[in-house]
C-alpha positions in Angstrom: 0.0 -0.1 -0.1 1.4 3.5 -0.8 1.4 6.6 1.2 -1.5 7.9 -1.0 -3.8 5.0 -0.4 -6.1 5.1 2.6 -7.3 1.8 4.2 -11.1 1.5 4.1 -13.2 1.9 7.2 -16.7 2.6 8.2 -18.2 5.0 10.8 -21.5 4.3 12.2 -23.5 6.9 14.4 -26.1 5.8 16.8 -28.5 8.0 19.0 -29.2 7.0 22.6 -31.3 4.1 23.3 -30.2 2.2 19.9 -28.1 -0.9 20.4 -26.1 -1.8 17.1 -24.2 -4.9 18.6 -26.1 -7.3 16.3 -25.4 -5.4 13.3 -21.7 -4.8 14.2 -21.1 -8.5 14.7 -22.5 -9.4 11.4 -20.4 -6.8 9.7 -17.2 -8.0 11.6 -18.0 -11.6 10.1 -18.4 -10.7 6.8 -16.0 -7.6 6.3 -13.3 -8.4 8.7 -10.7 -6.3 6.9 -12.8 -3.1 7.2 -13.1 -1.8 10.6 -16.4 -0.4 12.0 -16.0 2.7 14.3 -19.0 3.4 16.6 -19.7 7.0 17.2 -22.3 7.9 19.8 -24.4 11.1 19.3 -27.3 12.9 20.7 -30.6 12.9 18.9 -30.3 16.3 18.2 -26.6 16.5 16.7 -27.1 13.1 14.5 -28.1 14.6 11.2 -25.3 17.4 11.5 -22.8 14.6 12.0 -24.0 12.9 8.9 -24.0 16.2 6.9 -20.7 17.0 8.0 -19.1 13.9 7.1 -18.4 12.9 10.5 -20.0 9.4 10.1 -20.9 7.2 6.9 -24.2 6.4 8.1 -26.1 6.6 11.5 -29.1 5.2 13.6 -31.6 8.2 14.1 -34.9 9.0 15.3 -37.4 10.0 12.6 -38.5 12.4 11.1 -35.5 13.0 8.7 -35.2 15.7 6.3 -35.1 13.9 3.0 -33.7 16.8 1.0 -30.2 15.7 1.6 -30.6 12.5 3.7 -31.8 8.8 2.7 -33.6 6.9 5.3 -34.9 3.2 5.8 -37.3 3.1 8.8 -36.6 0.1 10.9 -38.8 -0.3 13.8 -41.1 1.6 16.2 -40.6 1.8 20.0 -43.5 2.0 22.7 -43.6 5.0 24.7 -43.4 4.6 28.5 -43.6 6.7 31.6 -40.9 6.5 34.2 -41.9 6.8 38.0 -40.5 5.9 41.4 -41.4 2.4 42.3 -43.6 3.6 45.0 -45.7 5.4 42.6 -49.5 4.7 41.9 -48.5 4.2 38.3 -46.3 1.1 39.4 -49.3 -0.8 40.4 -51.0 -0.8 37.1 -49.9 -2.5 33.7 -50.6 0.6 31.6 -51.6 4.0 31.6 -53.3 6.6 29.4 -52.1 10.4 29.1 -55.3 11.2 31.0 -54.0 9.2 33.9 -50.9 11.5 34.4 -53.1 14.6 34.4 -52.5 15.3 38.1 -48.4 14.6 37.9 -45.7 17.0 36.9 -44.4 15.5 33.8 -40.8 16.6 33.0 -39.8 17.9 29.4 -36.3 17.7 28.9 -34.6 19.8 26.2 -33.6 16.7 24.3 -36.8 15.2 24.2 -37.6 13.6 20.8 -41.3 12.8 21.1 -43.6 14.8 18.9 -46.6 16.0 21.1 -49.7 17.6 20.3 -50.5 18.3 23.7 -48.2 17.1 26.5 -49.7 15.2 29.4 -49.5 16.3 33.0 -48.5 19.5 34.7 -45.6 21.5 33.4 -42.5 21.9 35.6 -41.1 25.2 36.4 -37.9 24.5 34.5 -37.2 22.0 31.6 -34.2 20.0 32.4 -31.1 20.1 30.2 -30.8 16.5 29.3 -33.0 13.3 29.7 -30.3 12.0 32.1 -30.9 15.1 34.3 -34.7 14.3 34.0 -34.4 10.8 35.2 -32.5 12.1 38.4 -35.3 14.3 39.0 -37.8 11.4 38.8 -35.6 9.6 41.3 -35.7 12.6 43.7 -39.9 12.5 43.4 -39.8 16.1 41.4 -41.9 14.5 38.5 -42.5 11.9 35.9 -40.8 11.4 32.6 -42.5 10.0 29.2 -39.9 8.5 26.9 -39.1 5.8 24.4 -38.8 2.4 26.2 -35.1 2.0 25.0 -34.3 5.4 27.0 -36.0 4.1 30.1 -33.8 0.9 29.7 -30.6 2.9 29.1 -31.3 5.0 32.2 -32.4 2.0 34.5 -32.3 2.6 38.2 -33.2 0.2 41.0 -35.5 2.8 42.7 -37.3 3.4 39.4 -39.8 1.5 37.0 -41.9 2.4 34.0 -45.3 1.5 32.2 -46.6 1.9 28.7 -48.7 4.9 27.9 -51.2 3.8 25.6 -52.0 7.0 23.6 -48.6 8.7 23.5 -46.8 9.4 20.4 -44.1 6.7 19.5 -40.7 7.2 18.3 -39.3 5.5 15.2 -35.7 4.5 14.6 -34.3 4.7 11.0 -31.0 4.2 9.4 -30.0 7.2 7.5 -26.9 8.4 5.3 -26.2 11.5 3.1 -27.9 10.8 -0.3 -24.7 11.9 -2.2 -22.7 9.5 -0.3 -24.3 6.1 -1.0 -21.0 4.1 -1.2 -19.9 0.7 -1.6 -19.6 0.1 2.1 -23.2 1.9 3.0 -24.7 -0.6 0.7 -23.1 -3.3 2.5 -24.6 -2.0 5.6 -27.9 -1.4 4.4 -27.9 -5.1 3.4 -27.0 -6.2 6.9 -29.6 -4.1 8.5 -32.4 -5.4 6.0 -31.3 -9.0 6.9 -29.8 -10.1 3.6 -27.9 -13.1 3.4 -24.1 -12.9 2.6 -24.5 -13.8 -0.9 -27.2 -11.0 -1.4 -26.5 -8.3 0.8 -26.0 -5.9 -1.7 -29.3 -7.0 -3.6 -27.4 -8.6 -6.4 -27.6 -12.3 -7.3 -24.4 -14.3 -7.1 -23.3 -15.2 -10.5 -23.9 -18.9 -11.6 -20.8 -21.1 -11.3 -19.8 -23.3 -14.2 -20.8 -26.8 -14.2 -17.6 -29.3 -14.2 -17.7 -31.9 -17.1 -16.4 -35.3 -16.3 -13.4 -36.1 -18.2 -13.8 -38.2 -21.4 -12.7 -41.7 -20.6 -13.1 -42.7 -24.3 -15.9 -45.1 -23.5 -18.7 -42.8 -22.2 -22.0 -43.5 -23.9 -20.5 -46.0 -26.5 -21.5 -49.5 -26.9 -18.8 -52.2 -26.5 -17.1 -53.3 -29.4 -17.9 -56.9 -30.7 -16.0 -59.8 -29.0 -15.0 -57.2 -26.0 -16.1 -58.1 -22.5 -18.7 -55.8 -20.9 -17.2 -56.8 -17.5 -20.7 -58.6 -16.5 -20.9 -62.2 -15.8 -23.5 -63.8 -18.4 -26.2 -65.8 -17.1 -27.5 -68.6 -18.8 -26.2 -67.4 -22.1 -27.8 -64.7 -24.3 -31.4 -65.1 -25.1 -32.1 -67.1 -22.0 -34.9 -66.3 -19.4 -34.1 -63.2 -17.3 -32.8 -64.2 -13.9 -32.9 -68.0 -15.0 -30.6 -70.1 -12.8 -29.5 -73.7 -13.4 -29.8 -76.7 -10.9 -31.9 -79.2 -9.6 -35.7 -78.6 -9.4 -36.9 -78.4 -5.8 -38.8 -81.2 -4.4 -42.3 -80.6 -3.7 -43.6 -81.2 -0.3 
């Protein structure tokens, strides 16, 4: 490799709550010579990282501006409310937004849920981050509504969470710059979509040529007159098929 050549690599950004372990493992199995670097980014800065060339692709939260970015929606997350374990909500399996009307519901500045009307009572101040909001929930200041993966990410022994039936949901997508749909991006798209190693880029594997058996000089030919075929003749030519010589069996 000359000094002007650059070894190929792939940079993958991901927002909080996304666990890219499975896809990274498959990548390492299929492309062991191309290192994959993970870049943790906030939901707010993910798109600027992609546009600025800081990552080749990334797991982001929808919506995505399709003007210059491509996106493949992957899955939708359940929305939950995080509460202290001794809160009344912990005693039920599911709640609605109306059930939270009397509680203070925190609204961090990095919240990604698209609410038309937020549930509960508004706190005096908005926490700077979701992590700060979780600390306030543990302190009994209020509750937090967030995607389930975020609740798992900030798991604490003194907190629990329950699904909110009528809350907006958060969707995860794979996104990349439209003008940078490279060979490696195509490979990663194939992995995320679950394609096999032979069709990871949506292209059929070329058919392999069939191997012909070597011609031994006698294939498909009748034996020449007077030459043995290698088979032991039975009862002579023209005899009954399967006929045997010998004494007849005595009838009982």
